[in-house]
N, C-alpha and C positions, 0 to 999 in steps of 0.2 A: 503494500499499501503506499502510496505518496502522500505526503501530508500537504495541504493545499495552501501553502504559503507563496506569497510572491517574493521573488528574491530582494525586493527593497527591505524586507527585514533582516538580513543576514548581520547586519551591523549591531544587533542587539547581543550578540555573543563575542563581540570583540572585547577582550579585556576584561571579561567576567561580568562588566556592567556599562549601561549605556546611560552617558549624560543625565545621571540621575540627581535631581536638585535635591539637597537633603532636607531643604526646608519644606519641600512639598511633599516629599514622602514622610516628614515627621507630621506636617498636619493630616495627610491620610490616615496615618496611624492612629492619632489622636481624635481624629472624627468618626471613626470605625472601631474604636475599641469596645463601644457598647456591645458591638456583635459579637464579642468574644463568648457572649452568653445567646446560643442559639434562638433562645425563647422570645429574645428581645428582636432579633431579625423575622422571626415567623408572626409576632405581633404586630411588625411593622408592613406586613405583605410578601415578605420574601417565602419562596417554598423550594423543595427540591427538585430542579429540572429533573422530568420525567428522563429515564426509567429511576432516578435516584442514585446511580452508580457512581462511585469513585473513578474518574478517568486517569488512566495511567498510560505511558508512553506505549508501554508493552501492549495493552488491550487496544493501540491504536495502531499496532504493526510496526512501531518504531522500535529502535534500541531501548532495552529496559532500563540502563543506565541514565537515561535521559530523565527519568523520575514521573512525577505524577502532577496533576492538576489539583486534586479533590474531588470533593463532592460541590457539584455548581448549584447555590441556590440563589433562583433568579426573582426579580422584582418586574412582575410585568407591567406595571404601569411605567416605570422608568424605561422600560422596553418597548413601551408602546405598541404591545404586541396584538395582532389581529386575532379576532375570534377563531377558534379551532375551526378547521375544517381540511379539505383535502390537499394534499401537497406538503411543500415545507412551510417551516414557522416562518412567518413574516411580521413586519411590524413597522413603526415609524416615528419612536423614539430618539431625541437628539441629546441624550446625556453623555457629555463629556467630563463632567464633574466626578472625579475619583473620590471627593469627600464625601459624596453621594452616591455611591457605586451602584450598578443595576444588577451586580453579581458580586456575590461572597464566594469564596473558597474555603472550604471545610476539610480538615483530615480527620478521618475516622481514628477514633484511639481504642484500644484493646477492652475498654471497660465500657464501650458503647456511646461514649460522648464524642463531642466534635470539638476540633480546634480549628479557631479564625486561622488561615495561614496566609491569604491574599484577597485582593478585589480585583474586580474586573469591570470593564465597560465594554459593551458591543451596540454597534450603530448598524442597521440594515443600508447595504450599499445604494439600494435604488433611493431610497428616502433620503439618505444624505447628499448622495451626488444630484437628484432631482431639485433639491433647494438649493442647488449652485455653488455648494461647498468644495472646497480643495480635499483632499484625503486629509483625515485628523492626525493631529500630531498632539503627543505630550511633552513640551518644552522641544528638545531636539529630536524628540525619538518617535519615529512614524510608527502608527497602529499596524497590527498585521492584517492581510487580507484573506480572508478566508471563503473558498469555494470547493464545491464538489468538483474533483479533476474529471470525473465522468467516465475516465477509461481506465478506473481501478476497481476491485472489489469494494473498497471500502467507501465510507461517506465522509469526506475530508470537514465537511462543513456541517457534520452532525444533525442531519436535518434541518438546518436552517438555511434560508435563502443566502446569497453570498453576502457577506457581511464585513465589516471593520471590526476587529477587536484589541484590547490590550490588557495583559496580566500585570500588576503592581505586586510585587511579593513584599509588601510592607510590613507583615508579620512575621515573616520567614524569612530569613537568608538564603538567598539562592545562588549558589556557586556558578550558575549559567548566565545570570544576568538577573537584574532588578526587573526587566520585563521580558525575558524569555517565558515561552507559553508553559513549558514543564520545568518542575523543581525537582532536583535530585535529593533535596532534603524533606520531601513531603512523601509519604508511602500509603498505598491504598490497603494494605492487610498483611 
């Protein structure tokens, strides 16, 4: 399986971190600290993205040493999700504020609890591009571009329409870089 990244994102791995502004990351960490308690996230409208599995590189057909993303808890309002129907998940949300992320990343613990390890935002390409926006950036960091490659057995966009997304590992150090999609320090089980 090939992962559906556009090559522009390769820079996220250079030197183990990319252009991460410490003040911005500290602000994200502070603003999202309340979500260390998953019950707060649930009360504010987040829920596990179906099927609720922990996403690992190995499960995506990638080298296991890349690590995992964790369990994605999504906020449908911030994503602007369209009503369920046939086809891929789509939406019109334009949230680029990582202090109020549309996705929370949790690592499952042996005792059944969850530990907040990072945050993510996702913007559907059609809505973003139709609004006349340039591809999103976080400081100097371009967002990843995700789309199903079509010529593989896997679904690189995970059932979503083509989208931009960016992970920020504000709560868990990532030796692959602050914005890498997978984190070797996150384990699914």
